[in-house]
C-alpha positions as CSV (number, residue, x, y, z in Angstrom):
1,M,181.2,256.2,48.5
2,D,182.0,259.9,46.2
3,R,182.2,263.2,46.5
4,R,179.3,263.5,44.2
5,T,177.4,261.3,46.3
6,D,178.7,263.1,49.2
7,S,177.4,266.4,47.7
8,R,174.2,265.1,46.7
9,S,173.3,263.6,50.2
10,G,174.5,267.1,51.7
11,R,172.3,269.0,49.5
12,I,168.8,267.0,50.5
13,V,170.1,266.9,54.4
14,E,170.1,270.7,53.9
15,E,166.9,271.0,52.3
16,I,165.3,268.7,54.8
17,R,167.0,270.7,57.7
18,R,165.6,274.2,56.0
19,R,162.1,273.2,56.2
20,I,162.1,272.0,59.6
21,E,164.0,274.5,60.8
22,T,161.6,277.2,59.5
23,G,158.4,275.2,60.3
24,E,157.6,273.7,57.0
25,L,157.6,270.4,58.9
26,G,156.4,270.7,62.6
27,P,157.8,268.2,65.4
28,G,156.0,264.6,64.6
29,D,155.5,265.8,60.8
30,R,157.0,262.7,58.2
31,V,159.9,263.7,56.2
32,P,160.7,262.1,52.7
33,S,160.9,258.6,53.0
34,T,164.4,257.1,51.1
35,R,162.0,256.0,48.6
36,D,160.3,259.2,48.1
37,I,163.8,261.2,47.7
38,T,164.9,259.0,45.1
39,R,161.9,259.9,42.9
40,Q,161.9,263.6,44.2
41,W,165.9,264.3,43.9
42,G,166.5,261.6,41.1
43,V,169.3,259.5,43.9
44,A,170.1,256.0,44.6
45,M,168.8,254.8,47.3
46,A,171.7,254.7,48.9
47,T,172.0,258.1,48.8
48,A,168.4,258.9,50.0
49,T,169.8,256.3,52.9
50,K,173.0,258.5,54.3
51,A,170.6,261.4,53.9
52,L,168.5,260.1,56.5
53,T,171.0,258.5,58.7
54,E,173.1,262.0,58.8
55,L,169.5,263.7,60.2
56,R,168.9,261.5,62.2
57,H,172.7,261.7,63.7
58,E,171.9,265.6,63.9
59,G,168.9,264.8,66.2
60,L,166.4,265.9,63.5
61,V,164.6,263.0,63.1
62,R,163.8,260.1,64.6
63,A,162.4,256.7,63.1
64,I,159.2,255.5,64.3
65,P,158.6,251.5,63.4
66,G,155.5,251.5,61.5
67,V,155.2,255.2,60.6
68,G,158.6,256.3,59.1
69,T,160.8,259.1,59.7
70,V,159.5,261.8,61.6
71,V,160.5,265.4,62.5
72,A,162.4,264.7,66.5
73,T,160.3,266.1,68.8
74,P,160.2,264.5,71.7
75,P,163.9,263.6,71.7
76,R,164.4,259.9,70.8
77,R,164.1,257.0,73.3
78,A,168.1,256.5,73.4
79,E,168.5,260.7,73.8
80,R,165.9,260.5,76.7
81,A,167.7,257.8,78.4
82,A,171.3,259.7,78.3
83,R,169.4,262.9,79.9
84,R,168.3,261.1,83.3
85,P,171.2,260.6,86.0
86,A,172.8,257.6,85.7
87,A,172.8,255.0,88.8
88,P,176.0,256.1,90.3
89,Q,174.5,260.2,90.3
90,A,171.7,258.9,92.6
91,L,171.7,259.4,96.3
92,P,171.3,256.0,98.6
93,A,169.0,256.5,101.1
94,R,171.2,255.4,104.3
95,R,170.0,252.5,106.3
96,G,167.2,253.3,108.8
97,S,166.4,256.5,106.7
98,T,162.2,257.6,106.4
99,D,163.2,258.3,103.0
100,Q,161.1,261.3,103.9
101,G,159.5,263.1,100.4
102,L,159.2,259.5,98.9
103,T,155.6,258.8,97.7
104,L,153.9,256.6,95.5
105,D,152.9,259.1,92.9
106,R,157.0,259.5,92.6
107,I,157.6,255.5,92.2
108,V,155.1,255.2,90.1
109,E,156.5,258.3,87.8
110,S,159.9,257.1,88.1
111,A,158.9,253.7,86.5
112,L,156.4,255.5,83.6
113,A,159.7,257.1,82.5
114,I,162.0,254.5,82.7
115,A,158.7,252.2,80.7
116,D,158.5,254.7,78.1
117,A,162.1,255.7,76.9
118,E,163.2,251.9,77.0
119,G,160.5,249.3,77.6
120,L,158.4,247.9,80.4
121,A,161.4,245.2,80.4
122,A,163.6,247.7,82.1
123,V,161.0,248.6,84.9
124,S,162.4,247.0,87.9
125,M,162.1,248.2,91.9
126,R,165.8,248.3,92.1
127,R,166.1,250.4,89.2
128,V,163.0,252.7,90.1
129,A,164.9,252.8,93.7
130,T,168.0,253.5,92.4
131,G,166.5,256.3,89.9
132,L,164.8,258.0,93.4
133,G,168.5,257.3,95.3
134,V,166.6,255.3,97.9
135,A,166.9,251.9,99.0
136,T,165.2,249.1,96.9
137,M,163.4,248.2,100.0
138,S,162.1,251.6,100.7
139,L,159.7,251.1,97.2
140,Y,157.2,248.4,99.7
141,R,156.4,251.1,102.0
142,H,154.3,252.0,99.5
143,V,153.7,249.6,96.9
144,A,153.5,245.8,97.6
145,D,155.3,244.4,94.4
146,K,156.4,244.8,91.0
147,E,152.6,243.9,90.1
148,A,151.5,246.5,92.2
149,L,153.5,249.0,90.5
150,L,152.6,247.8,87.1
151,M,149.2,248.5,87.7
152,G,149.6,252.2,89.2
153,M,151.4,252.8,86.2
154,M,148.5,251.6,83.8
155,E,146.6,254.2,85.9
156,A,148.8,256.9,85.6
157,A,149.2,256.7,81.5
158,F,145.3,256.5,80.9
159,A,144.6,259.2,83.0
160,R,147.1,261.1,80.9
161,T,144.5,261.0,78.0
162,P,141.3,262.5,79.2
163,F,138.2,262.0,77.5
164,P,135.9,265.1,76.4
165,D,133.3,266.2,79.5
166,V,130.5,265.8,76.7
167,P,130.3,262.6,74.8
168,P,128.7,263.5,71.0
169,D,125.6,262.4,70.5
170,D,126.5,260.0,67.6
171,W,127.2,256.8,67.8
172,R,129.8,256.7,65.3
173,E,131.4,260.1,66.3
174,R,131.2,258.8,70.0
175,L,133.3,255.3,69.1
176,T,135.9,257.5,67.0
177,V,136.6,260.0,69.7
178,A,137.2,256.8,72.4
179,A,139.2,254.3,70.5
180,R,141.5,257.6,68.9
181,L,141.9,258.5,72.7
182,L,143.2,254.8,73.2
183,W,145.2,254.6,69.9
184,R,146.9,257.8,71.5
185,A,147.5,256.4,74.7
186,F,149.1,253.3,73.5
187,R,151.5,255.5,70.9
188,R,152.6,257.6,73.9
189,H,153.2,254.5,76.1
190,P,154.6,251.8,73.4
191,W,154.7,248.8,76.7
192,L,150.4,249.9,77.3
193,A,149.3,247.9,74.9
194,P,151.6,244.7,75.5
195,A,150.4,245.0,79.5
196,L,146.9,245.5,78.9
197,S,145.0,241.9,78.9
198,V,141.3,241.2,77.2
199,A,140.9,238.0,78.3
200,R,142.2,238.6,81.9
201,P,141.0,242.6,82.2
202,Q,142.8,244.2,84.9
203,L,140.6,246.8,87.1
204,V,142.3,250.5,85.8
205,P,139.9,253.0,87.0
206,S,141.2,255.6,84.7
207,A,140.8,253.3,82.0
208,L,136.6,252.6,82.4
209,P,135.6,255.9,80.5
210,F,137.1,254.3,77.2
211,T,134.3,250.9,78.4
212,E,131.6,253.5,79.5
213,W,131.5,256.2,76.4
214,V,131.5,252.3,74.0
215,L,128.8,250.7,76.1
216,G,126.6,254.4,76.1
217,A,127.0,254.5,72.5
218,L,126.1,250.9,71.8
219,D,123.6,250.4,74.9
220,G,119.6,251.1,74.0
221,R,120.1,250.2,70.4
222,G,118.2,247.1,69.8
223,L,121.6,245.0,70.7
224,D,121.4,242.2,73.8
225,P,124.0,242.8,76.7
226,A,126.2,240.1,75.3
227,T,126.5,242.0,71.6
228,V,127.2,245.1,73.5
229,F,129.9,243.7,75.5
230,S,131.3,241.6,72.4
231,T,130.9,244.5,70.3
232,H,133.3,246.7,72.9
233,L,135.3,243.8,72.9
234,T,136.0,243.8,69.6
235,L,136.7,246.9,69.5
236,I,139.5,247.4,71.9
237,N,140.9,244.1,70.7
238,Y,141.5,246.0,67.5
239,I,143.0,248.9,68.9
240,R,145.5,247.0,71.2
241,G,146.2,244.3,68.6
242,T,147.3,247.1,66.3
243,A,149.6,248.4,68.6
244,V,150.9,245.6,70.5
245,G,154.3,245.5,68.6
246,I,155.2,248.7,68.3
247,E,157.4,248.1,72.0
248,A,159.1,245.3,70.3
249,D,159.4,247.6,66.9
250,E,161.3,250.0,68.8
251,E,163.4,247.5,70.1
252,A,164.5,246.0,67.4
253,E,165.0,250.0,65.6
254,E,167.7,250.6,68.4
255,A,169.7,246.9,68.5
256,T,170.0,247.1,64.6
257,G,170.0,250.8,63.8
258,M,167.4,250.4,60.9
259,D,164.4,252.3,60.7
260,A,161.0,250.9,58.9
261,D,162.2,251.9,55.9
262,R,165.7,250.6,55.8
263,W,165.0,247.5,57.2
264,M,161.6,247.2,54.0
265,D,164.7,248.2,51.9
266,A,166.9,245.0,53.1
267,Q,164.3,242.5,53.0
268,E,163.7,243.3,49.4
269,P,165.6,241.4,47.7
270,A,165.3,238.2,49.3
271,L,160.9,239.1,48.5
272,R,161.9,239.0,44.9
273,Q,163.7,236.3,44.7
274,V,161.0,234.4,46.4
275,L,158.2,235.8,44.3
276,A,160.4,235.2,40.7
277,D,159.4,231.4,40.2
278,G,155.7,232.8,39.7
279,R,154.0,230.9,42.9
280,F,152.8,234.2,44.2
281,P,151.7,236.1,41.0
282,T,149.3,238.3,42.8
283,M,151.5,239.4,45.3
284,A,154.7,240.3,42.6
285,R,151.8,242.2,40.6
286,L,151.1,244.2,43.8
287,T,154.1,244.9,45.0
288,A,155.3,245.9,42.4
289,V,154.0,249.1,43.1
290,P,155.4,251.4,46.0
291,Y,153.6,250.6,49.2
292,D,154.5,253.3,51.9
293,F,153.2,251.4,55.4
294,D,151.9,253.9,57.4
295,L,150.8,252.5,61.2
296,D,148.5,255.5,62.1
297,G,147.1,255.7,58.8
298,L,146.7,251.3,59.2
299,F,144.7,252.0,62.8
300,E,142.3,254.5,60.6
301,F,141.0,252.6,58.0
302,G,141.0,249.7,59.9
303,L,138.6,251.8,62.6
304,R,136.5,252.8,59.6
305,R,136.0,249.4,58.3
306,L,135.3,248.1,62.0
307,L,132.6,250.8,62.7
308,D,131.2,250.3,58.9
309,G,130.5,247.0,60.4
310,I,128.9,247.6,63.7
311,A,126.7,250.0,61.3
312,V,125.1,247.5,59.7
313,L,124.8,245.7,63.0
314,L,122.6,248.3,64.5
315,A,121.4,248.5,60.8
316,D,119.7,245.3,60.8
317,T,118.8,245.2,64.7
318,E,117.0,248.7,63.9
319,G,115.1,247.3,60.9
């Protein structure tokens, strides 16, 4: 890559860095994608990619699968993991120690931090014990097994997304609030959606407000109990289904070093080759127009359409 390309990418980095440092772009705000940069600055895709890569190396931005590149805060998952004490730094408990100070809450918080930073697969009784500086067997005096630990983690995760004390009167607004709070919990804890079962639902008390809000919004509007519960399950399964791949996408990004924009760019030549023979004319025509995939935007779009359908259901019943 020649010096002119380096100079162009440097100017792009300086401008986006300035926007971040002045607060024009705040934590969590999307920064220009590679496609945006090519259009705004008139540079090649490789130059745009280099600029975003440099900003990631500086820790100013982070890539979120399905969302794009955003201003980095909290730190990226790898950085959060690096800031935790490494296993050799933990102080193992002596044999026969009573491990005073060890509580179920501390165990759950440690496991929750590991899952949030590295994924649910990284959580083990040994890993949690090492992080707490105690013997693995000490954990079993407070939690029966890993399944019980997972239940505690789910309870703690949902408890961090409390519902308002007073629900809205309007059923649609009430369901919107509930759906967005559940989505927020899944976004905050990417492992949570895959861990939550719809067919075999776990009893998680801190998750019950969601069910109560949804059932309360639909009850007394002419729907029979089975339809009320089916509507509730349809809503929760839509939210969970949209969020269930977040953890896997984050792990894939860390393994490949490619964010969503770069991955899509890498797939485009192969897609164009498949579409070139004319078998899929509608897809070829529509994908010729740039589409910025936004998972949060997709969630909101689907939620509105789902609520539109519920509105029709209620209108038919009331009519």
